[in-house]
C-alpha positions in Angstrom: 117.0 75.0 85.4 120.5 73.9 87.6 123.6 74.2 85.4 125.6 71.1 83.4 128.4 71.9 85.7 126.9 71.1 88.9 125.0 67.9 87.0 128.9 67.0 85.8 129.9 67.4 89.7 126.9 65.1 90.6 128.0 62.7 88.2 130.8 62.3 89.3 130.2 61.4 92.9 128.6 58.3 91.6 129.8 55.6 89.9 131.8 56.0 86.1 129.0 54.7 83.9 125.8 56.5 86.0 128.1 59.9 85.3 128.1 59.0 81.4 124.1 58.3 81.5 123.7 61.6 83.1 125.9 63.9 80.7 124.1 62.2 77.9 120.5 62.8 79.0 121.8 66.7 80.7 123.3 68.1 77.6 125.1 71.4 77.2 124.2 75.1 76.2 126.6 74.9 73.4 125.5 71.1 72.5 122.0 72.2 72.6 122.7 75.4 70.5 125.0 72.8 67.9 121.5 70.5 67.5 119.2 73.3 66.7 119.8 74.1 63.2 118.7 70.2 62.2 115.7 70.8 64.1 112.4 71.6 63.2 108.2 72.2 63.6 107.4 71.0 67.4 110.7 69.8 67.8 112.9 73.0 67.3 110.3 75.0 69.9 110.8 72.3 72.0 114.4 73.5 71.9 114.2 77.0 71.5 112.0 77.1 75.0 114.5 75.0 76.1 117.8 77.1 74.9 115.7 80.3 76.3 114.5 79.2 79.5 118.0 77.7 80.0 120.5 80.9 79.8 117.9 83.2 80.3 119.2 84.9 83.3 122.9 84.7 82.6 122.6 85.8 78.5 119.4 87.5 78.4 119.8 89.4 74.9 120.7 86.0 73.4 117.7 84.0 75.4 115.3 86.9 73.7 116.5 85.8 70.3 115.7 82.1 70.9 112.2 83.5 72.5 111.2 85.5 69.8 112.0 82.6 67.1 109.8 80.4 69.1 107.0 82.9 69.7 106.7 83.5 66.1 106.6 79.4 65.2 104.2 79.3 67.9 101.8 81.5 66.3 102.6 79.8 63.3 101.4 76.8 64.3 98.7 77.8 66.4 100.2 76.0 69.5 98.7 78.3 72.0 100.0 77.0 75.4 104.3 77.4 73.6 102.9 81.1 72.3 101.9 81.8 76.3 105.4 80.2 77.0 107.4 82.3 74.7 105.5 85.4 75.6 106.7 85.1 79.3 110.0 84.6 78.2 110.3 87.4 76.2 108.6 89.6 78.7 111.6 88.1 81.2 114.2 88.6 79.0 113.1 92.3 77.7 113.0 93.3 81.2 116.2 92.1 81.6 117.9 93.5 78.6 116.3 97.5 80.6 113.6 97.3 77.8 110.9 97.4 80.2 107.8 99.4 78.0 108.3 95.8 75.7 108.6 93.8 79.0 105.7 94.8 80.4 103.9 94.1 76.7 104.4 90.9 76.4 104.0 90.2 80.2 100.4 91.3 79.7 99.7 89.4 77.1 101.0 86.3 78.3 99.1 87.0 80.9 95.9 87.2 79.2 96.1 84.4 76.5 97.7 82.1 80.2 94.0 83.1 81.8 92.4 82.0 78.4 93.9 78.8 78.7 93.6 78.3 82.3 97.4 77.8 82.8 97.7 78.4 86.7 101.3 78.5 86.8 102.1 80.2 83.6 100.1 82.9 84.6 102.1 82.6 88.1 104.9 82.9 85.8 103.6 85.8 83.7 102.6 87.7 87.2 105.8 87.0 88.0 107.7 88.5 85.1 105.5 91.8 85.0 106.4 92.1 89.0 110.5 91.8 87.8 109.8 95.0 85.3 107.7 97.0 87.3 110.7 96.5 90.2 113.0 98.0 87.8 111.3 101.4 86.8 110.2 101.8 91.0 106.9 101.2 90.2 107.0 99.3 94.2 103.0 98.7 95.0 102.5 97.2 91.4 105.4 94.9 91.5 104.1 94.0 95.0 100.5 93.4 93.8 102.1 91.4 90.8 104.7 89.4 93.1 102.1 88.4 95.8 99.1 87.2 92.8 102.0 84.9 91.6 103.1 83.6 95.7 99.4 82.9 95.8 98.8 80.9 92.7 101.8 78.9 92.9 101.5 78.0 96.4 97.9 77.1 95.5 99.3 74.6 93.0 101.8 73.7 95.7 104.9 74.1 93.5 107.9 74.4 95.9 110.8 75.6 93.8 108.5 78.5 92.2 107.0 79.4 95.9 110.3 80.7 96.2 111.2 82.6 93.8 108.3 84.7 94.3 109.0 85.2 98.0 112.6 86.3 96.7 110.6 89.0 94.2 108.8 90.2 97.4 112.3 90.8 98.9 113.5 92.1 96.6 110.6 94.5 96.1 110.8 95.5 100.1 114.7 96.1 99.7 114.5 98.9 96.4 112.0 99.9 98.4 114.0 100.7 101.6 112.0 98.1 103.8 115.3 96.3 104.7 113.7 94.5 107.5 110.9 92.8 105.8 113.4 91.8 102.8 115.3 89.9 104.9 112.4 88.1 106.9 111.1 87.2 103.2 114.8 86.3 102.6 115.0 84.2 105.5 112.1 82.2 104.7 113.7 80.9 101.4 116.5 79.6 103.4 114.2 77.4 105.7 112.8 76.1 102.5 116.4 75.5 101.3 117.5 73.8 103.7 114.4 71.5 103.4 114.8 71.7 99.5 118.6 71.6 98.7 118.6 74.3 95.5 122.6 75.6 95.3 121.1 78.6 92.7 118.6 80.1 95.0 120.8 79.5 97.6 123.6 81.7 95.3 121.1 84.0 95.2 119.6 84.7 98.4 122.7 84.9 99.9 124.0 87.9 97.4 120.5 89.6 98.3 120.6 89.0 101.7 124.4 90.5 101.8 122.4 93.4 100.0 120.3 94.3 101.9 122.9 94.1 104.9 125.0 96.1 103.0 122.1 98.9 102.9 121.5 98.9 106.4 125.5 99.2 106.8 126.0 96.4 108.6 129.1 95.4 105.8 131.4 92.7 107.1 128.1 90.7 107.1 127.2 91.6 103.8 130.9 90.7 102.9 130.4 87.1 104.3 127.5 86.8 102.5 128.7 88.0 99.0 132.0 86.1 99.8 130.0 82.5 99.9 127.6 83.1 97.1 130.9 83.8 94.8 132.0 80.5 96.8 129.1 78.3 95.9 129.1 80.1 92.4 132.6 78.9 91.8 132.1 74.9 93.7 129.1 75.0 91.8 130.3 76.6 88.0 127.6 78.4 87.9 127.7 81.6 86.6 124.2 82.6 86.5 124.5 85.4 89.0 128.7 86.2 88.4 127.9 89.8 87.3 125.6 90.9 90.4 128.5 89.0 92.8 131.1 91.0 91.4 129.0 94.0 92.1 128.0 93.6 95.4 131.7 93.0 96.2 132.7 95.8 94.6 130.2 98.4 96.5 131.5 96.2 100.0 134.5 97.0 99.4 134.1 100.8 98.3 132.4 101.6 101.7 135.1 99.8 103.7 137.6 101.6 101.8 139.6 98.6 100.2 139.6 100.6 97.1 141.8 98.7 94.9 139.8 96.1 95.6 136.3 97.2 94.8 138.0 99.0 91.4 139.0 95.4 90.4 135.3 94.1 91.7 133.4 96.5 89.3 135.6 96.2 86.6 134.9 92.5 86.6 130.9 93.5 86.8 130.6 95.8 84.4 132.5 93.8 81.7 129.9 90.5 82.8 127.1 93.1 82.1 128.2 94.6 79.1 129.4 91.1 77.6 124.8 90.2 77.7 123.7 93.8 77.2 122.0 94.0 80.4 121.6 98.0 80.5 119.7 97.9 84.3 123.1 96.2 86.1 125.3 98.3 83.8 123.6 101.5 85.2 124.1 100.1 88.5 128.0 98.9 88.4 128.2 102.5 86.5 126.6 104.6 90.1 128.5 101.7 92.5 131.8 103.0 90.3 131.3 106.8 90.7 130.3 106.3 94.6 133.9 104.7 94.8 135.4 107.3 93.3 133.2 109.9 95.9 135.0 107.9 98.6 138.0 107.8 97.6 138.2 111.5 97.0 138.4 111.0 93.2 135.6 113.8 92.9 136.3 114.6 88.9 136.8 110.9 88.0 133.2 110.2 89.4 131.5 113.4 87.3 131.2 111.3 84.0 130.8 108.3 85.4 127.3 108.9 87.3 126.4 110.7 83.9 126.8 107.9 81.7 124.9 106.3 84.4 122.2 108.8 84.1 121.7 109.0 80.9 121.4 105.0 80.4 119.3 104.9 82.9 116.8 107.5 81.4 116.7 105.2 78.5 115.9 102.2 79.6 113.5 104.1 82.4 115.2 102.8 85.5 113.8 105.8 87.7 115.0 104.8 90.9 119.1 104.6 89.6 118.2 107.8 87.4 117.6 109.1 90.8 120.9 107.5 92.4 122.8 109.2 89.3 121.8 112.5 90.0 122.2 112.5 93.9 126.1 111.2 93.3 126.4 114.1 90.5 125.3 116.9 93.1 127.5 115.1 96.1 130.6 115.4 93.4 130.1 119.1 92.6 129.6 119.5 96.1 132.9 118.2 96.8 134.4 120.4 94.2 132.9 123.2 95.7 130.6 123.6 93.0 127.8 124.5 94.8 125.4 125.6 91.2 125.9 122.2 89.6 125.2 120.2 92.9 122.2 122.5 93.1 120.8 121.3 89.8 121.7 118.0 90.0 119.9 117.9 93.8 116.8 119.3 92.1 116.6 116.3 89.2 116.9 113.9 91.8 114.0 115.3 94.0 112.2 116.0 91.2 112.5 112.2 89.8 112.1 111.1 93.8 108.8 113.2 94.1 107.8 110.9 90.6 108.2 107.7 92.7 107.6 107.9 96.3 103.9 109.5 96.5 102.0 109.1 99.5 99.3 107.2 97.2 102.6 105.1 95.8 103.8 104.4 99.9 99.4 103.5 100.7 99.6 101.1 98.3 103.1 99.5 99.2 101.1 99.6 102.6 97.5 97.5 101.1 99.6 95.1 99.2 101.1 94.4 102.6 98.2 94.4 104.1 97.5 91.6 101.6 99.8 88.7 101.8 99.2 89.1 106.0 95.5 88.5 105.0 96.1 85.4 102.7 98.5 84.1 105.7 95.5 84.6 108.3 93.2 83.2 105.6 95.4 79.8 105.3 95.8 79.6 109.5 91.5 80.2 109.3 91.2 77.4 106.6 93.4 75.0 108.7 91.1 76.0 112.0 88.3 75.1 109.4 90.0 71.8 108.5 90.4 70.8 112.4 86.7 72.0 112.8 85.2 70.1 111.0 87.7 66.7 111.5 86.5 67.7 115.3 83.1 67.5 114.5 83.0 64.1 112.1 84.9 62.4 114.6 82.2 63.1 117.2 79.1 62.3 114.8 81.7 58.9 114.0 81.5 58.8 118.3 78.0 59.1 118.5 77.2 55.7 115.4 79.6 53.9 117.3 77.7 54.5 120.6 74.7 53.6 118.7 75.9 49.8 117.7 77.4 48.9 120.8 74.3 49.9 122.5 71.9 48.0 119.8 74.2 44.9 120.2 75.3 44.7 123.9 72.8 42.6 125.4 73.3 43.8 129.2 73.6 46.8 131.1 76.8 47.0 132.7 78.0 47.0 129.1 75.5 49.6 128.5 77.5 51.8 130.6 80.9 51.2 130.7 80.4 52.2 126.8 78.4 55.6 127.8 81.1 56.1 130.4 83.7 55.8 127.2 81.4 57.6 124.8 81.2 60.5 127.4 84.9 61.0 128.1 85.1 61.3 124.3 82.6 63.7 124.2 84.0 65.8 126.4 87.4 65.6 124.9 85.9 66.5 121.8 83.9 69.5 123.1 87.1 70.8 124.7 88.9 70.3 120.8 85.7 72.3 119.2 86.0 74.8 122.0 89.6 75.6 121.3 89.4 75.7 117.7 86.7 77.8 118.5 88.6 80.4 120.1 91.7 80.4 117.9 89.8 81.1 115.4 87.8 84.2 117.2 91.6 85.3 117.8 92.6 84.8 114.8 89.7 86.6 113.3 90.3 89.9 115.9 93.7 90.4 114.9 93.1 90.6 111.4 90.2 93.0 112.1 92.7 95.0 114.1 95.7 94.6 110.9 93.0 95.8 108.7 92.1 98.6 110.9 95.9 99.6 111.0 95.2 100.3 107.3 94.2 103.5 107.8 96.1 105.3 110.1 98.2 107.9 108.4 101.5 106.4 106.7 103.6 107.1 103.5 106.3 110.6 103.3 104.2 113.4 103.8 106.0 116.4 101.6 106.3 119.2 104.1 107.1 123.0 103.8 109.9 123.7 106.0 109.2 127.2 106.3 105.5 127.1 107.4 104.7 123.6 107.8 101.8 123.6 105.1 101.6 119.7 104.0 100.9 119.4 99.9 98.2 116.7 99.9 97.7 114.5 97.2 95.5 117.1 94.1 98.7 119.5 94.7 97.2 122.3 97.0 99.3 122.5 100.2 97.1 122.7 103.9 97.3 123.6 107.1 98.8 120.5 109.3 96.3 120.6 111.5 93.7 120.3 108.6 95.7 117.4 106.9 96.1 115.1 109.8 92.2 115.5 110.8 91.7 114.6 107.2 93.7 111.8 106.8 93.1 110.4 110.9 90.5 110.6 113.5 93.0 112.7 115.8 91.5 116.4 116.7 93.6 119.2 117.6 93.2 122.0 120.7 94.7 125.2 120.8 96.5 127.2 123.3 99.4 129.5 123.7 102.7 128.1 125.2 104.5 131.0 127.5 107.0 131.6 125.2 104.9 132.3 122.2 102.5 134.7 124.4 105.6 136.6 125.4 107.1 137.3 122.0 103.1 138.2 120.9 101.5 140.0 124.2 104.7 141.5 126.1 102.5 144.1 127.8 99.8 141.7 128.9 102.4 139.2 129.7 103.9 142.1 131.9 101.1 143.1 133.9 100.3 139.3 134.9 104.0 139.5 136.2 103.7 142.2 138.1 100.2 141.1 139.8 101.7 137.7 140.6 105.1 138.5 141.6 106.8 136.3 139.2 110.1 137.2 137.1 109.9 136.0 133.2 
């Protein structure tokens, strides 16, 4: 929902009486809160849902209060449609507040009820809420599956703005899992859609996400430009929905650019914003960003308690990716201070968390989910080609009937010949169109098959021993490199021995060989 500030700005560009009407039809959040005590029954439920949806991004803790009251009323009155809506809102707000078990529970309840009701729009929203929560806890393959299903439903319903939300979420999953090029591809798709259907709120978030991905790729100047553009648009439209995220991104970027005064101030403002709305996942991110700033600025001792505070909060809300980052920072800070034992303990904890997130199975699941996106796109292309083929066939059939009618209606041979010539030309044209469509369809089917075959290749992160080069499989056993690769791919190995190893293992035999050949080692 667009903020009241943006509606007011738009209205001021029109005539005075239109501005007055716009303000009356779109009351501010504070006005809606003031009117709430006087409302009862269905009117109160509608107002609670409106408030929860209106402030869920900027103030999830407050929105959660409205959503839970509305859920109780909907259950009491047997309003299953609004019950599904409040379940989804509760799931989203719980996730934003860091209560991930509750977010997943309510998200699944919302999805089950929406499925029973056959409400595809509500089903898509439930999938979206679950995808956000799974992203927060580092379950990226599950997040990607939920986001893809949300995208599929919204494209089927033709919901343009909602489609951009799902595309944005897929981009977020990719950049959180370190696949920044793919993330930027999805953000680019959103920008193209925003050009056709302007949406300032969505543009602010997309600019911030593009900047974050560029920041992770080390393209700091580009990242800073996008963060500043998002901040300027936020000020212009008076939309503070993503203000804390904006401050944090600016702070992190200024830290890497060694502009520590600007970094410190922006991170301070971000922390205040996140604390104000009890956004615990955002607080963990800001704390880690602050610890990183101390690491870069050389104030190592000051950074350690901040990173430990971030690790403790991440543990409470089960934000595994951020907790891993906290221990990595603790290890780096202790290492800079020469405290090797402390650094090693923190590093070990970080690696244990990393192993719980980035398993080979998880990587393969992400690859499979990526293939689902490719398949959905190809299916859409194939359906479009099939439609073209049907249209061409219908045109061909229509031309045949038209020819028969003309032949029957014409009395002269000359006219019949002309009509037949026209028909023959149309038949050739339609046959050519059919041939092109069939060729394109065959090409796309071949490409899809090749893409599906690619999923069978070995991918993901392989835990390998630094000494003996054995690989740990999914069952936890260590196997030889050759056995593991042969088992998971179509590759086979042949064994020989290189000259250096032959020299080390069989020196006497090599000496005799050199004497026979007269060569030197």
